[in-house]
N, CA, C and O atoms as a GROMACS GRO file, in nm:
protein
  584
    1UNK      N    1  -0.391  -5.044  -0.608
    1UNK     CA    2  -0.348  -5.035  -0.469
    1UNK      C    3  -0.301  -4.885  -0.421
    1UNK      O    4  -0.324  -4.841  -0.308
    2UNK      N    5  -0.234  -4.819  -0.518
    2UNK     CA    6  -0.204  -4.683  -0.500
    2UNK      C    7  -0.319  -4.591  -0.468
    2UNK      O    8  -0.306  -4.498  -0.389
    3UNK      N    9  -0.418  -4.616  -0.521
    3UNK     CA   10  -0.542  -4.521  -0.514
    3UNK      C   11  -0.602  -4.561  -0.354
    3UNK      O   12  -0.652  -4.474  -0.282
    4UNK      N   13  -0.590  -4.691  -0.316
    4UNK     CA   14  -0.648  -4.715  -0.197
    4UNK      C   15  -0.566  -4.645  -0.076
    4UNK      O   16  -0.622  -4.592   0.020
    5UNK      N   17  -0.419  -4.653  -0.092
    5UNK     CA   18  -0.324  -4.593  -0.002
    5UNK      C   19  -0.360  -4.446   0.009
    5UNK      O   20  -0.381  -4.392   0.117
    6UNK      N   21  -0.366  -4.384  -0.110
    6UNK     CA   22  -0.396  -4.245  -0.119
    6UNK      C   23  -0.536  -4.196  -0.064
    6UNK      O   24  -0.551  -4.089  -0.006
    7UNK      N   25  -0.632  -4.281  -0.089
    7UNK     CA   26  -0.757  -4.264  -0.009
    7UNK      C   27  -0.748  -4.276   0.135
    7UNK      O   28  -0.813  -4.201   0.207
    8UNK      N   29  -0.670  -4.366   0.182
    8UNK     CA   30  -0.654  -4.398   0.318
    8UNK      C   31  -0.583  -4.266   0.374
    8UNK      O   32  -0.628  -4.215   0.476
    9UNK      N   33  -0.490  -4.219   0.318
    9UNK     CA   34  -0.415  -4.108   0.383
    9UNK      C   35  -0.505  -3.990   0.368
    9UNK      O   36  -0.509  -3.914   0.464
   10UNK      N   37  -0.571  -3.964   0.274
   10UNK     CA   38  -0.670  -3.835   0.258
   10UNK      C   39  -0.781  -3.866   0.373
   10UNK      O   40  -0.834  -3.765   0.420
   11UNK      N   41  -0.818  -3.977   0.420
   11UNK     CA   42  -0.918  -4.009   0.523
   11UNK      C   43  -0.866  -3.984   0.658
   11UNK      O   44  -0.938  -3.938   0.746
   12UNK      N   45  -0.754  -4.011   0.675
   12UNK     CA   46  -0.674  -3.997   0.804
   12UNK      C   47  -0.655  -3.848   0.818
   12UNK      O   48  -0.678  -3.795   0.927
   13UNK      N   49  -0.618  -3.779   0.720
   13UNK     CA   50  -0.581  -3.625   0.696
   13UNK      C   51  -0.715  -3.556   0.745
   13UNK      O   52  -0.724  -3.471   0.834
   14UNK      N   53  -0.816  -3.609   0.671
   14UNK     CA   54  -0.959  -3.545   0.704
   14UNK      C   55  -0.994  -3.563   0.862
   14UNK      O   56  -1.029  -3.468   0.932
   15UNK      N   57  -0.982  -3.683   0.903
   15UNK     CA   58  -1.030  -3.667   1.045
   15UNK      C   59  -0.944  -3.607   1.130
   15UNK      O   60  -0.990  -3.556   1.232
   16UNK      N   61  -0.803  -3.604   1.104
   16UNK     CA   62  -0.728  -3.526   1.192
   16UNK      C   63  -0.757  -3.390   1.178
   16UNK      O   64  -0.788  -3.334   1.283
   17UNK      N   65  -0.756  -3.325   1.081
   17UNK     CA   66  -0.783  -3.178   1.066
   17UNK      C   67  -0.933  -3.129   1.098
   17UNK      O   68  -0.962  -3.011   1.118
   18UNK      N   69  -1.013  -3.226   1.100
   18UNK     CA   70  -1.149  -3.182   1.117
   18UNK      C   71  -1.180  -3.193   1.257
   18UNK      O   72  -1.288  -3.143   1.290
   19UNK      N   73  -1.099  -3.256   1.359
   19UNK     CA   74  -1.116  -3.260   1.487
   19UNK      C   75  -1.140  -3.115   1.554
   19UNK      O   76  -1.065  -3.024   1.520
   20UNK      N   77  -1.232  -3.094   1.637
   20UNK     CA   78  -1.271  -2.965   1.707
   20UNK      C   79  -1.187  -2.952   1.830
   20UNK      O   80  -1.166  -3.052   1.899
   21UNK      N   81  -1.145  -2.853   1.857
   21UNK     CA   82  -1.065  -2.824   1.987
   21UNK      C   83  -1.171  -2.820   2.086
   21UNK      O   84  -1.257  -2.733   2.074
   22UNK      N   85  -1.177  -2.910   2.192
   22UNK     CA   86  -1.270  -2.898   2.296
   22UNK      C   87  -1.250  -2.811   2.423
   22UNK      O   88  -1.340  -2.770   2.497
   23UNK      N   89  -1.117  -2.790   2.434
   23UNK     CA   90  -1.074  -2.709   2.541
   23UNK      C   91  -0.915  -2.662   2.520
   23UNK      O   92  -0.830  -2.717   2.451
   24UNK      N   93  -0.907  -2.576   2.580
   24UNK     CA   94  -0.748  -2.501   2.554
   24UNK      C   95  -0.734  -2.428   2.710
   24UNK      O   96  -0.816  -2.395   2.795
   25UNK      N   97  -0.576  -2.422   2.698
   25UNK     CA   98  -0.531  -2.355   2.815
   25UNK      C   99  -0.524  -2.210   2.807
   25UNK      O  100  -0.470  -2.158   2.710
   26UNK      N  101  -0.576  -2.140   2.902
   26UNK     CA  102  -0.570  -2.000   2.885
   26UNK      C  103  -0.474  -1.931   2.983
   26UNK      O  104  -0.447  -1.812   2.966
   27UNK      N  105  -0.412  -2.013   3.102
   27UNK     CA  106  -0.314  -1.954   3.175
   27UNK      C  107  -0.245  -2.074   3.229
   27UNK      O  108  -0.305  -2.181   3.237
   28UNK      N  109  -0.119  -2.062   3.268
   28UNK     CA  110  -0.046  -2.145   3.349
   28UNK      C  111   0.023  -2.072   3.467
   28UNK      O  112   0.091  -1.971   3.451
   29UNK      N  113   0.001  -2.127   3.579
   29UNK     CA  114   0.039  -2.053   3.697
   29UNK      C  115   0.106  -2.176   3.782
   29UNK      O  116   0.043  -2.274   3.820
   30UNK      N  117   0.245  -2.155   3.806
   30UNK     CA  118   0.315  -2.260   3.869
   30UNK      C  119   0.300  -2.404   3.794
   30UNK      O  120   0.347  -2.434   3.684
   31UNK      N  121   0.233  -2.478   3.872
   31UNK     CA  122   0.227  -2.637   3.829
   31UNK      C  123   0.079  -2.654   3.779
   31UNK      O  124   0.036  -2.764   3.744
   32UNK      N  125   0.002  -2.533   3.776
   32UNK     CA  126  -0.143  -2.559   3.777
   32UNK      C  127  -0.173  -2.465   3.634
   32UNK      O  128  -0.116  -2.361   3.602
   33UNK      N  129  -0.278  -2.536   3.564
   33UNK     CA  130  -0.338  -2.468   3.451
   33UNK      C  131  -0.480  -2.423   3.467
   33UNK      O  132  -0.546  -2.472   3.559
   34UNK      N  133  -0.531  -2.337   3.388
   34UNK     CA  134  -0.658  -2.283   3.390
   34UNK      C  135  -0.706  -2.289   3.243
   34UNK      O  136  -0.661  -2.219   3.153
   35UNK      N  137  -0.815  -2.394   3.229
   35UNK     CA  138  -0.864  -2.426   3.102
   35UNK      C  139  -0.975  -2.304   3.086
   35UNK      O  140  -1.019  -2.232   3.176
   36UNK      N  141  -1.010  -2.301   2.935
   36UNK     CA  142  -1.105  -2.217   2.907
   36UNK      C  143  -1.252  -2.256   2.955
   36UNK      O  144  -1.343  -2.179   2.985
   37UNK      N  145  -1.254  -2.394   2.955
   37UNK     CA  146  -1.376  -2.442   3.024
   37UNK      C  147  -1.404  -2.416   3.160
   37UNK      O  148  -1.519  -2.414   3.203
   38UNK      N  149  -1.297  -2.394   3.238
   38UNK     CA  150  -1.292  -2.357   3.377
   38UNK      C  151  -1.340  -2.208   3.387
   38UNK      O  152  -1.417  -2.165   3.472
   39UNK      N  153  -1.281  -2.137   3.286
   39UNK     CA  154  -1.305  -1.987   3.302
   39UNK      C  155  -1.456  -1.956   3.261
   39UNK      O  156  -1.522  -1.867   3.314
   40UNK      N  157  -1.503  -2.035   3.162
   40UNK     CA  158  -1.647  -2.021   3.108
   40UNK      C  159  -1.732  -2.061   3.229
   40UNK      O  160  -1.818  -1.983   3.271
   41UNK      N  161  -1.712  -2.173   3.283
   41UNK     CA  162  -1.786  -2.206   3.404
   41UNK      C  163  -1.800  -2.117   3.515
   41UNK      O  164  -1.909  -2.101   3.570
   42UNK      N  165  -1.685  -2.052   3.554
   42UNK     CA  166  -1.665  -1.960   3.662
   42UNK      C  167  -1.716  -1.835   3.636
   42UNK      O  168  -1.758  -1.773   3.733
   43UNK      N  169  -1.725  -1.771   3.500
   43UNK     CA  170  -1.774  -1.668   3.453
   43UNK      C  171  -1.934  -1.680   3.471
   43UNK      O  172  -2.000  -1.591   3.526
   44UNK      N  173  -1.990  -1.797   3.419
   44UNK     CA  174  -2.124  -1.838   3.415
   44UNK      C  175  -2.168  -1.846   3.556
   44UNK      O  176  -2.272  -1.789   3.588
   45UNK      N  177  -2.104  -1.906   3.634
   45UNK     CA  178  -2.168  -1.915   3.790
   45UNK      C  179  -2.170  -1.780   3.852
   45UNK      O  180  -2.262  -1.740   3.923
   46UNK      N  181  -2.050  -1.701   3.819
   46UNK     CA  182  -2.055  -1.568   3.869
   46UNK      C  183  -2.168  -1.477   3.846
   46UNK      O  184  -2.228  -1.414   3.933
   47UNK      N  185  -2.192  -1.476   3.701
   47UNK     CA  186  -2.301  -1.402   3.633
   47UNK      C  187  -2.425  -1.452   3.683
   47UNK      O  188  -2.510  -1.369   3.717
   48UNK      N  189  -2.451  -1.579   3.694
   48UNK     CA  190  -2.573  -1.636   3.736
   48UNK      C  191  -2.630  -1.591   3.882
   48UNK      O  192  -2.746  -1.565   3.913
   49UNK      N  193  -2.500  -1.589   3.969
   49UNK     CA  194  -2.513  -1.562   4.110
   49UNK      C  195  -2.551  -1.408   4.121
   49UNK      O  196  -2.613  -1.366   4.218
   50UNK      N  197  -2.514  -1.332   4.025
   50UNK     CA  198  -2.547  -1.168   4.040
   50UNK      C  199  -2.646  -1.118   3.952
   50UNK      O  200  -2.681  -1.001   3.954
   51UNK      N  201  -2.701  -1.217   3.863
   51UNK     CA  202  -2.791  -1.176   3.769
   51UNK      C  203  -2.751  -1.088   3.679
   51UNK      O  204  -2.828  -0.997   3.648
   52UNK      N  205  -2.622  -1.096   3.618
   52UNK     CA  206  -2.576  -1.029   3.502
   52UNK      C  207  -2.556  -1.123   3.394
   52UNK      O  208  -2.564  -1.244   3.413
   53UNK      N  209  -2.527  -1.068   3.273
   53UNK     CA  210  -2.500  -1.129   3.139
   53UNK      C  211  -2.352  -1.190   3.153
   53UNK      O  212  -2.259  -1.112   3.176
   54UNK      N  213  -2.330  -1.315   3.141
   54UNK     CA  214  -2.205  -1.374   3.160
   54UNK      C  215  -2.099  -1.326   3.036
   54UNK      O  216  -1.977  -1.343   3.042
   55UNK      N  217  -2.168  -1.263   2.930
   55UNK     CA  218  -2.066  -1.214   2.834
   55UNK      C  219  -2.045  -1.056   2.842
   55UNK      O  220  -2.005  -0.991   2.745
   56UNK      N  221  -2.073  -1.004   2.959
   56UNK     CA  222  -2.038  -0.873   2.996
   56UNK      C  223  -1.900  -0.837   2.988
   56UNK      O  224  -1.811  -0.912   3.029
   57UNK      N  225  -1.878  -0.718   2.933
   57UNK     CA  226  -1.749  -0.681   2.894
   57UNK      C  227  -1.666  -0.675   3.003
   57UNK      O  228  -1.699  -0.612   3.103
   58UNK      N  229  -1.551  -0.740   2.994
   58UNK     CA  230  -1.424  -0.742   3.098
   58UNK      C  231  -1.470  -0.846   3.198
   58UNK      O  232  -1.388  -0.871   3.286
   59UNK      N  233  -1.595  -0.917   3.203
   59UNK     CA  234  -1.602  -1.011   3.301
   59UNK      C  235  -1.512  -1.137   3.304
   59UNK      O  236  -1.474  -1.189   3.409
   60UNK      N  237  -1.484  -1.178   3.188
   60UNK     CA  238  -1.400  -1.302   3.168
   60UNK      C  239  -1.253  -1.257   3.192
   60UNK      O  240  -1.175  -1.343   3.234
   61UNK      N  241  -1.214  -1.150   3.172
   61UNK     CA  242  -1.081  -1.095   3.219
   61UNK      C  243  -1.062  -1.074   3.363
   61UNK      O  244  -0.951  -1.090   3.415
   62UNK      N  245  -1.175  -1.036   3.435
   62UNK     CA  246  -1.186  -1.020   3.589
   62UNK      C  247  -1.183  -1.166   3.637
   62UNK      O  248  -1.104  -1.197   3.727
   63UNK      N  249  -1.261  -1.252   3.586
   63UNK     CA  250  -1.264  -1.373   3.652
   63UNK      C  251  -1.126  -1.458   3.624
   63UNK      O  252  -1.086  -1.539   3.708
   64UNK      N  253  -1.069  -1.438   3.521
   64UNK     CA  254  -0.917  -1.494   3.491
   64UNK      C  255  -0.823  -1.442   3.593
   64UNK      O  256  -0.741  -1.509   3.657
   65UNK      N  257  -0.844  -1.308   3.602
   65UNK     CA  258  -0.736  -1.246   3.696
   65UNK      C  259  -0.768  -1.318   3.840
   65UNK      O  260  -0.673  -1.367   3.902
   66UNK      N  261  -0.876  -1.324   3.884
   66UNK     CA  262  -0.908  -1.382   4.014
   66UNK      C  263  -0.843  -1.522   4.016
   66UNK      O  264  -0.771  -1.558   4.109
   67UNK      N  265  -0.876  -1.605   3.903
   67UNK     CA  266  -0.820  -1.730   3.916
   67UNK      C  267  -0.682  -1.752   3.921
   67UNK      O  268  -0.634  -1.851   3.975
   68UNK      N  269  -0.609  -1.655   3.860
   68UNK     CA  270  -0.463  -1.643   3.863
   68UNK      C  271  -0.415  -1.620   3.990
   68UNK      O  272  -0.328  -1.686   4.046
   69UNK      N  273  -0.485  -1.504   4.045
   69UNK     CA  274  -0.437  -1.475   4.178
   69UNK      C  275  -0.442  -1.584   4.284
   69UNK      O  276  -0.359  -1.603   4.373
   70UNK      N  277  -0.552  -1.654   4.259
   70UNK     CA  278  -0.599  -1.758   4.357
   70UNK      C  279  -0.494  -1.856   4.347
   70UNK      O  280  -0.447  -1.890   4.456
   71UNK      N  281  -0.442  -1.915   4.238
   71UNK     CA  282  -0.349  -2.008   4.197
   71UNK      C  283  -0.210  -1.945   4.250
   71UNK      O  284  -0.141  -2.021   4.319
   72UNK      N  285  -0.169  -1.833   4.229
   72UNK     CA  286  -0.044  -1.805   4.291
   72UNK      C  287  -0.044  -1.814   4.449
   72UNK      O  288   0.051  -1.866   4.507
   73UNK      N  289  -0.155  -1.762   4.520
   73UNK     CA  290  -0.169  -1.771   4.655
   73UNK      C  291  -0.151  -1.918   4.700
   73UNK      O  292  -0.070  -1.952   4.787
   74UNK      N  293  -0.236  -2.003   4.632
   74UNK     CA  294  -0.221  -2.158   4.652
   74UNK      C  295  -0.062  -2.208   4.636
   74UNK      O  296  -0.011  -2.278   4.723
   75UNK      N  297  -0.006  -2.176   4.545
   75UNK     CA  298   0.139  -2.203   4.523
   75UNK      C  299   0.212  -2.162   4.648
   75UNK      O  300   0.295  -2.238   4.698
   76UNK      N  301   0.184  -2.046   4.701
   76UNK     CA  302   0.271  -1.993   4.816
   76UNK      C  303   0.221  -2.079   4.948
   76UNK      O  304   0.295  -2.105   5.043
   77UNK      N  305   0.097  -2.115   4.939
   77UNK     CA  306   0.051  -2.206   5.055
   77UNK      C  307   0.104  -2.346   5.061
   77UNK      O  308   0.126  -2.406   5.166
   78UNK      N  309   0.122  -2.396   4.936
   78UNK     CA  310   0.196  -2.523   4.932
   78UNK      C  311   0.327  -2.527   4.979
   78UNK      O  312   0.370  -2.621   5.045
   79UNK      N  313   0.418  -2.390   4.936
   79UNK     CA  314   0.556  -2.365   4.970
   79UNK      C  315   0.562  -2.364   5.121
   79UNK      O  316   0.653  -2.419   5.183
   80UNK      N  317   0.471  -2.305   5.172
   80UNK     CA  318   0.461  -2.274   5.320
   80UNK      C  319   0.387  -2.414   5.395
   80UNK      O  320   0.355  -2.406   5.513
   81UNK      N  321   0.368  -2.513   5.335
   81UNK     CA  322   0.316  -2.641   5.384
   81UNK      C  323   0.179  -2.597   5.475
   81UNK      O  324   0.162  -2.651   5.584
   82UNK      N  325   0.097  -2.513   5.434
   82UNK     CA  326  -0.016  -2.508   5.502
   82UNK      C  327  -0.104  -2.620   5.474
   82UNK      O  328  -0.123  -2.657   5.359
   83UNK      N  329  -0.169  -2.686   5.593
   83UNK     CA  330  -0.233  -2.790   5.595
   83UNK      C  331  -0.390  -2.771   5.654
   83UNK      O  332  -0.418  -2.691   5.743
   84UNK      N  333  -0.482  -2.854   5.592
   84UNK     CA  334  -0.607  -2.848   5.641
   84UNK      C  335  -0.659  -2.988   5.654
   84UNK      O  336  -0.621  -3.074   5.574
   85UNK      N  337  -0.742  -3.016   5.750
   85UNK     CA  338  -0.788  -3.158   5.777
   85UNK      C  339  -0.910  -3.200   5.689
   85UNK      O  340  -0.980  -3.119   5.627
   86UNK      N  341  -0.924  -3.314   5.690
   86UNK     CA  342  -1.040  -3.386   5.600
   86UNK      C  343  -1.175  -3.318   5.663
   86UNK      O  344  -1.260  -3.270   5.588
   87UNK      N  345  -1.186  -3.319   5.790
   87UNK     CA  346  -1.292  -3.281   5.851
   87UNK      C  347  -1.332  -3.123   5.809
   87UNK      O  348  -1.448  -3.095   5.777
   88UNK      N  349  -1.236  -3.034   5.813
   88UNK     CA  350  -1.270  -2.916   5.755
   88UNK      C  351  -1.311  -2.914   5.618
   88UNK      O  352  -1.390  -2.824   5.587
   89UNK      N  353  -1.274  -2.993   5.532
   89UNK     CA  354  -1.300  -3.010   5.394
   89UNK      C  355  -1.433  -3.043   5.381
   89UNK      O  356  -1.514  -2.985   5.308
   90UNK      N  357  -1.457  -3.149   5.464
   90UNK     CA  358  -1.612  -3.199   5.455
   90UNK      C  359  -1.711  -3.108   5.487
   90UNK      O  360  -1.815  -3.101   5.421
   91UNK      N  361  -1.680  -3.019   5.607
   91UNK     CA  362  -1.773  -2.941   5.663
   91UNK      C  363  -1.782  -2.818   5.558
   91UNK      O  364  -1.896  -2.781   5.530
   92UNK      N  365  -1.689  -2.761   5.507
   92UNK     CA  366  -1.691  -2.664   5.397
   92UNK      C  367  -1.782  -2.706   5.286
   92UNK      O  368  -1.866  -2.631   5.235
   93UNK      N  369  -1.759  -2.837   5.248
   93UNK     CA  370  -1.839  -2.913   5.128
   93UNK      C  371  -1.986  -2.908   5.161
   93UNK      O  372  -2.072  -2.868   5.083
   94UNK      N  373  -2.008  -2.950   5.276
   94UNK     CA  374  -2.157  -2.948   5.338
   94UNK      C  375  -2.228  -2.823   5.338
   94UNK      O  376  -2.347  -2.810   5.311
   95UNK      N  377  -2.141  -2.724   5.372
   95UNK     CA  378  -2.176  -2.568   5.384
   95UNK      C  379  -2.198  -2.538   5.234
   95UNK      O  380  -2.309  -2.489   5.210
   96UNK      N  381  -2.130  -2.554   5.146
   96UNK     CA  382  -2.160  -2.502   5.009
   96UNK      C  383  -2.258  -2.575   4.953
   96UNK      O  384  -2.329  -2.521   4.868
   97UNK      N  385  -2.279  -2.707   4.987
   97UNK     CA  386  -2.417  -2.763   4.924
   97UNK      C  387  -2.538  -2.716   4.998
   97UNK      O  388  -2.638  -2.720   4.927
   98UNK      N  389  -2.556  -2.676   5.112
   98UNK     CA  390  -2.659  -2.608   5.188
   98UNK      C  391  -2.675  -2.489   5.120
   98UNK      O  392  -2.790  -2.458   5.090
   99UNK      N  393  -2.577  -2.409   5.086
   99UNK     CA  394  -2.589  -2.272   5.022
   99UNK      C  395  -2.650  -2.284   4.873
   99UNK      O  396  -2.731  -2.203   4.826
  100UNK      N  397  -2.605  -2.388   4.811
  100UNK     CA  398  -2.652  -2.408   4.666
  100UNK      C  399  -2.797  -2.445   4.672
  100UNK      O  400  -2.876  -2.407   4.587
  101UNK      N  401  -2.834  -2.527   4.785
  101UNK     CA  402  -2.959  -2.565   4.799
  101UNK      C  403  -3.048  -2.452   4.825
  101UNK      O  404  -3.159  -2.454   4.772
  102UNK      N  405  -3.013  -2.348   4.904
  102UNK     CA  406  -3.107  -2.256   4.945
  102UNK      C  407  -3.107  -2.148   4.820
  102UNK      O  408  -3.201  -2.070   4.804
  103UNK      N  409  -3.003  -2.149   4.740
  103UNK     CA  410  -3.000  -2.068   4.640
  103UNK      C  411  -3.091  -2.110   4.502
  103UNK      O  412  -3.152  -2.032   4.428
  104UNK      N  413  -3.082  -2.235   4.493
  104UNK     CA  414  -3.160  -2.311   4.374
  104UNK      C  415  -3.293  -2.357   4.420
  104UNK      O  416  -3.384  -2.358   4.338
  105UNK      N  417  -3.319  -2.398   4.555
  105UNK     CA  418  -3.448  -2.460   4.592
  105UNK      C  419  -3.444  -2.592   4.607
  105UNK      O  420  -3.540  -2.640   4.667
  106UNK      N  421  -3.350  -2.673   4.563
  106UNK     CA  422  -3.376  -2.824   4.577
  106UNK      C  423  -3.246  -2.879   4.534
  106UNK      O  424  -3.165  -2.810   4.471
  107UNK      N  425  -3.223  -3.016   4.570
  107UNK     CA  426  -3.110  -3.086   4.507
  107UNK      C  427  -3.126  -3.123   4.365
  107UNK      O  428  -3.029  -3.134   4.290
  108UNK      N  429  -3.255  -3.143   4.326
  108UNK     CA  430  -3.276  -3.157   4.199
  108UNK      C  431  -3.238  -3.047   4.093
  108UNK      O  432  -3.195  -3.068   3.980
  109UNK      N  433  -3.261  -2.933   4.149
  109UNK     CA  434  -3.203  -2.812   4.070
  109UNK      C  435  -3.055  -2.798   4.062
  109UNK      O  436  -2.989  -2.756   3.966
  110UNK      N  437  -3.011  -2.840   4.185
  110UNK     CA  438  -2.841  -2.814   4.187
  110UNK      C  439  -2.807  -2.916   4.080
  110UNK      O  440  -2.748  -2.879   3.978
  111UNK      N  441  -2.844  -3.054   4.101
  111UNK     CA  442  -2.825  -3.148   3.994
  111UNK      C  443  -2.819  -3.112   3.856
  111UNK      O  444  -2.728  -3.147   3.780
  112UNK      N  445  -2.930  -3.034   3.820
  112UNK     CA  446  -2.961  -2.997   3.688
  112UNK      C  447  -2.877  -2.876   3.655
  112UNK      O  448  -2.856  -2.854   3.536
  113UNK      N  449  -2.828  -2.795   3.746
  113UNK     CA  450  -2.745  -2.687   3.720
  113UNK      C  451  -2.589  -2.724   3.678
  113UNK      O  452  -2.522  -2.668   3.591
  114UNK      N  453  -2.552  -2.825   3.758
  114UNK     CA  454  -2.429  -2.882   3.741
  114UNK      C  455  -2.418  -3.004   3.655
  114UNK      O  456  -2.308  -3.046   3.621
  115UNK      N  457  -2.526  -3.058   3.622
  115UNK     CA  458  -2.521  -3.171   3.527
  115UNK      C  459  -2.466  -3.313   3.592
  115UNK      O  460  -2.421  -3.407   3.526
  116UNK      N  461  -2.477  -3.311   3.716
  116UNK     CA  462  -2.410  -3.432   3.798
  116UNK      C  463  -2.491  -3.441   3.920
  116UNK      O  464  -2.551  -3.342   3.962
  117UNK      N  465  -2.498  -3.568   3.987
  117UNK     CA  466  -2.548  -3.588   4.111
  117UNK      C  467  -2.490  -3.511   4.228
  117UNK      O  468  -2.377  -3.464   4.211
  118UNK      N  469  -2.547  -3.492   4.340
  118UNK     CA  470  -2.485  -3.404   4.461
  118UNK      C  471  -2.355  -3.490   4.506
  118UNK      O  472  -2.253  -3.433   4.544
  119UNK      N  473  -2.365  -3.627   4.498
  119UNK     CA  474  -2.238  -3.699   4.544
  119UNK      C  475  -2.107  -3.663   4.435
  119UNK      O  476  -1.991  -3.635   4.465
  120UNK      N  477  -2.156  -3.671   4.326
  120UNK     CA  478  -2.040  -3.650   4.218
  120UNK      C  479  -1.996  -3.496   4.235
  120UNK      O  480  -1.877  -3.472   4.218
  121UNK      N  481  -2.069  -3.407   4.263
  121UNK     CA  482  -2.061  -3.256   4.285
  121UNK      C  483  -1.972  -3.240   4.405
  121UNK      O  484  -1.884  -3.153   4.405
  122UNK      N  485  -1.991  -3.320   4.509
  122UNK     CA  486  -1.916  -3.324   4.648
  122UNK      C  487  -1.762  -3.360   4.610
  122UNK      O  488  -1.664  -3.299   4.652
  123UNK      N  489  -1.759  -3.474   4.520
  123UNK     CA  490  -1.627  -3.532   4.494
  123UNK      C  491  -1.538  -3.423   4.423
  123UNK      O  492  -1.420  -3.397   4.450
  124UNK      N  493  -1.625  -3.359   4.317
  124UNK     CA  494  -1.562  -3.247   4.225
  124UNK      C  495  -1.525  -3.123   4.316
  124UNK      O  496  -1.437  -3.044   4.281
  125UNK      N  497  -1.586  -3.111   4.417
  125UNK     CA  498  -1.553  -2.973   4.503
  125UNK      C  499  -1.434  -3.010   4.604
  125UNK      O  500  -1.363  -2.918   4.644
  126UNK      N  501  -1.413  -3.122   4.640
  126UNK     CA  502  -1.322  -3.171   4.743
  126UNK      C  503  -1.187  -3.090   4.719
  126UNK      O  504  -1.145  -3.012   4.805
  127UNK      N  505  -1.122  -3.111   4.597
  127UNK     CA  506  -0.995  -3.057   4.573
  127UNK      C  507  -0.988  -2.903   4.576
  127UNK      O  508  -0.896  -2.839   4.626
  128UNK      N  509  -1.116  -2.845   4.507
  128UNK     CA  510  -1.108  -2.690   4.515
  128UNK      C  511  -1.122  -2.641   4.662
  128UNK      O  512  -1.060  -2.543   4.702
  129UNK      N  513  -1.206  -2.712   4.743
  129UNK     CA  514  -1.224  -2.671   4.868
  129UNK      C  515  -1.102  -2.671   4.943
  129UNK      O  516  -1.074  -2.568   5.006
  130UNK      N  517  -1.024  -2.771   4.947
  130UNK     CA  518  -0.902  -2.803   4.995
  130UNK      C  519  -0.816  -2.682   4.965
  130UNK      O  520  -0.758  -2.625   5.057
  131UNK      N  521  -0.804  -2.641   4.840
  131UNK     CA  522  -0.714  -2.557   4.785
  131UNK      C  523  -0.768  -2.395   4.857
  131UNK      O  524  -0.688  -2.312   4.902
  132UNK      N  525  -0.893  -2.381   4.854
  132UNK     CA  526  -0.950  -2.257   4.895
  132UNK      C  527  -0.917  -2.246   5.050
  132UNK      O  528  -0.870  -2.142   5.095
  133UNK      N  529  -0.943  -2.359   5.134
  133UNK     CA  530  -0.911  -2.342   5.269
  133UNK      C  531  -0.762  -2.312   5.287
  133UNK      O  532  -0.724  -2.225   5.364
  134UNK      N  533  -0.671  -2.395   5.206
  134UNK     CA  534  -0.533  -2.352   5.224
  134UNK      C  535  -0.493  -2.200   5.213
  134UNK      O  536  -0.419  -2.137   5.288
  135UNK      N  537  -0.570  -2.151   5.085
  135UNK     CA  538  -0.546  -2.020   5.068
  135UNK      C  539  -0.600  -1.926   5.162
  135UNK      O  540  -0.545  -1.817   5.176
  136UNK      N  541  -0.705  -1.957   5.230
  136UNK     CA  542  -0.772  -1.877   5.318
  136UNK      C  543  -0.683  -1.881   5.475
  136UNK      O  544  -0.685  -1.792   5.561
  137UNK      N  545  -0.613  -2.003   5.479
  137UNK     CA  546  -0.544  -2.026   5.600
  137UNK      C  547  -0.408  -1.929   5.580
  137UNK      O  548  -0.368  -1.858   5.673
  138UNK      N  549  -0.345  -1.933   5.458
  138UNK     CA  550  -0.237  -1.862   5.444
  138UNK      C  551  -0.274  -1.715   5.466
  138UNK      O  552  -0.203  -1.640   5.533
  139UNK      N  553  -0.386  -1.677   5.408
  139UNK     CA  554  -0.417  -1.516   5.409
  139UNK      C  555  -0.424  -1.488   5.551
  139UNK      O  556  -0.360  -1.392   5.593
  140UNK      N  557  -0.497  -1.565   5.635
  140UNK     CA  558  -0.515  -1.547   5.776
  140UNK      C  559  -0.393  -1.525   5.857
  140UNK      O  560  -0.387  -1.435   5.942
  141UNK      N  561  -0.279  -1.623   5.827
  141UNK     CA  562  -0.139  -1.628   5.878
  141UNK      C  563  -0.081  -1.495   5.845
  141UNK      O  564  -0.025  -1.425   5.930
  142UNK      N  565  -0.095  -1.461   5.716
  142UNK     CA  566  -0.002  -1.336   5.690
  142UNK      C  567  -0.061  -1.225   5.728
  142UNK      O  568   0.009  -1.125   5.741
  143UNK      N  569  -0.195  -1.218   5.754
  143UNK     CA  570  -0.250  -1.082   5.782
  143UNK      C  571  -0.315  -1.084   5.932
  143UNK      O  572  -0.395  -0.999   5.970
  144UNK      N  573  -0.277  -1.176   6.000
  144UNK     CA  574  -0.310  -1.182   6.147
  144UNK      C  575  -0.256  -1.055   6.241
  144UNK      O  576  -0.315  -1.002   6.335
  145UNK      N  577  -0.124  -1.025   6.187
  145UNK     CA  578  -0.066  -0.910   6.275
  145UNK      C  579  -0.083  -0.775   6.229
  145UNK      O  580  -0.013  -0.683   6.272
  146UNK      N  581  -0.187  -0.757   6.129
  146UNK     CA  582  -0.214  -0.619   6.071
  146UNK      C  583  -0.306  -0.548   6.151
  146UNK      O  584  -0.340  -0.434   6.120
   0.00000   0.00000   0.00000
């Protein structure tokens, strides 16, 4: 009986310690986190759009800094209760999908690039687009008088 208990404990310990870390937090800004997977994706996207190596020296640091800056401005936009409409969000999503289609040639290539359908990509984009529009609106508000 003792052997079974010891084997069970060793089995559980092996499973627990052999689990691979799938993602990790690389930064926390206000109530928002930036995951390693998000940073990797943004760096890869940036590099592919510009035809450079995603492992270029300093690229991930530059992208992380931009992501942190955006989250800081977004936090301020929330404090200032900046609002955007659903219509504005939908228009921006459609614009982005059209840009992707021009860039990659077809919807099938977009789906292949992102590993999801266009409708899934649109749903995924919604929150990011809302945040980006809020950030843009705050910047316009703050720099309108310069």
